[in-house]
N, C-alpha and C positions, 0 to 999 in steps of 0.2 A: 832858282833851279827846280824846286819842287813843282812849280807851275808847269814847266816844260815836260816834266815826267808825267804829270796828270793829263796834259794835253795829248801827249803821245799815247798814253794808255787809253784815252778817250777815243782817239782815232782807231787804235787797234781793236778796241771793244766794238766800235761801230762796224768795222769790217767783219768781225766775227758774228755779230748779230745779224748782218745781212746774209751771211752764209748759212747761219742757223735758220733764218727765216725761209730760205729756199729749201733746205732739207726738211723743215717742218711741214712745208706745203707738200712735198713728195710723200712724207710719212702719212700725212692726213689723207691724201688721195689713195694711197695703198690700203690704209686701214678702212677708209670709207667703202672701198670696193668690197672688202671682206664683210663689213657689217651690213651693207645694203643687200648683198647676196644672202646673208643669214636672215635678214628681216623678210625678204621676199619668200624664202623657203619656209619660214615660220608661218607666214600668211597662207601659203598654198597648202601646207600640211594641216593647218587649222581649219581651212575651208573643207578639205577632204574629210577630216574628222567629224565635222558638223554634219556633213552629208551622210556619213556612215552611221552616225547615231540616229539620224532621221529614218534611215532604211531599217535599222534594227527595231526601232519603235513601231514602224509600220508592220513589220513581220510579227512582232509581239501582239499588236492589236488584231491582226488577221487571225493569228493563232487562238486568241481568246474568243473571237467571234466563232471560229470553227468549233472550239471546245464547248461553247454554249449552244451548238446545234444550228448555226446558220448554214443554209444550203447555198454553196457558191456556184451551183450549176444554173441558177436563175440569173437572168440578165440584170435585174435590178440590184442584186447583191454584188455582181461583178462591176456594175457601174459605181457602186458605193466605194469599192476598193480602188477603182481607177480614180475616183475623185479624191480619195485620201492620198493616193500616190502622185497626185498632180504636182509637178515641179521637181520630181526626183529623177528625171531622165538624164 
């Protein structure tokens, strides 16, 4: 008699695990959508932050050049700044 109870429980448990497996897949997909969105947002914000830091550093460098008396009306000095700012468009 105990064997039949265990067999019945085994079948019952197998049915439940299949149902759980399906719901686990649904939960995984829903959670993955959230985490992938969060990851992509983090990458985009990080890229923008890096670009912002580069622009601030360029402005700081140009300010130091101006403070030390560099004349930005000359073409060679303007070209120097354009060369420093290359890739920040």
